[in-house]
C-alpha positions as a printed Julia matrix, in Angstrom:
98×3 Matrix{Float64}:
 47.92  -92.76   85.17
 47.11  -89.1    84.69
 46.06  -87.22   81.58
 45.18  -83.56   81.03
 43.03  -82.3    78.16
 42.74  -78.73   76.91
 39.15  -77.85   76.05
 37.65  -74.82   74.35
 35.23  -72.97   76.61
 32.3   -73.53   74.23
 32.91  -77.32   74.32
 33.0   -77.65   78.13
 29.41  -78.83   78.55
 29.74  -81.35   75.68
 32.89  -82.76   77.29
 31.18  -83.05   80.68
 28.24  -84.84   79.09
 30.48  -87.36   77.33
 33.01  -87.95   80.12
 30.65  -88.0    83.09
 28.1   -90.28   81.41
 30.61  -92.96   80.43
 30.46  -95.94   82.82
 34.23  -96.47   82.88
 35.64  -92.95   82.72
 33.16  -91.42   85.16
 34.61  -93.61   87.93
 38.01  -91.92   87.62
 39.07  -88.78   89.45
 37.97  -85.94   87.13
 38.63  -82.26   87.76
 37.82  -79.31   85.47
 39.79  -76.06   85.84
 39.6   -72.75   84.01
 42.88  -71.61   82.45
 42.82  -68.25   84.24
 42.56  -69.93   87.64
 45.68  -71.9    86.81
 47.71  -68.89   85.7
 47.61  -70.03   82.07
 46.79  -67.81   79.11
 43.65  -68.17   77.09
 39.98  -68.7    77.72
 40.11  -72.49   77.82
 39.4   -75.19   80.35
 41.53  -78.13   81.39
 40.19  -81.55   82.29
 42.39  -83.62   84.59
 41.69  -87.35   84.73
 43.46  -89.72   87.07
 42.74  -93.43   87.0
 43.72  -96.76   85.58
 45.53  -96.85   82.25
 42.45  -98.4    80.64
 40.29  -95.55   81.93
 42.64  -92.81   80.7
 42.95  -94.48   77.29
 39.17  -94.66   76.99
 38.97  -90.96   77.91
 41.45  -90.2    75.13
 39.15  -91.97   72.67
 36.07  -90.14   73.92
 37.85  -86.78   73.74
 39.19  -87.3    70.22
 36.89  -84.66   68.64
 36.22  -82.53   71.73
 39.61  -81.54   73.08
 43.29  -82.27   72.81
 45.9   -83.55   75.19
 47.54  -80.54   76.83
 51.2   -79.86   76.08
 53.8   -80.98   78.61
 54.26  -77.58   80.26
 50.52  -77.02   80.76
 50.03  -80.61   81.94
 52.72  -80.19   84.58
 51.24  -76.88   85.74
 47.69  -78.28   85.97
 48.8   -81.37   87.9
 50.98  -79.32   90.27
 48.1   -76.92   90.99
 45.65  -79.75   91.66
 48.11  -81.57   93.96
 48.77  -78.31   95.83
 45.04  -77.75   96.35
 44.59  -81.33   97.57
 47.45  -80.92  100.06
 45.97  -77.66  101.35
 42.6   -79.33  101.8
 44.15  -82.23  103.69
 46.02  -79.83  105.95
 42.77  -78.02  106.67
 40.96  -81.26  107.49
 43.71  -82.45  109.8
 43.61  -79.18  111.74
 39.84  -79.51  112.16
 39.93  -83.11  113.33
 43.3   -82.86  115.05
């Protein structure tokens, strides 16, 4: 399961403290991206979490007062960008190790 949260810039450190210190959620794949680096408007950050359904649901509970689930368009853009970066990294690794 994947979930993307939109976070105000001033709340980024609070979100990191909550998410990364939780025993369950911190074991998921967690990526933070600035909106400008994703080609999205605003001065916000996005938090991408990929993991078990239980993990993503717990993250939703933890984020209740710190951020909101990103709209569908932004979620799709964030996930596509992250997948593209992962593919580029894998291509780079395969060319190094042949």
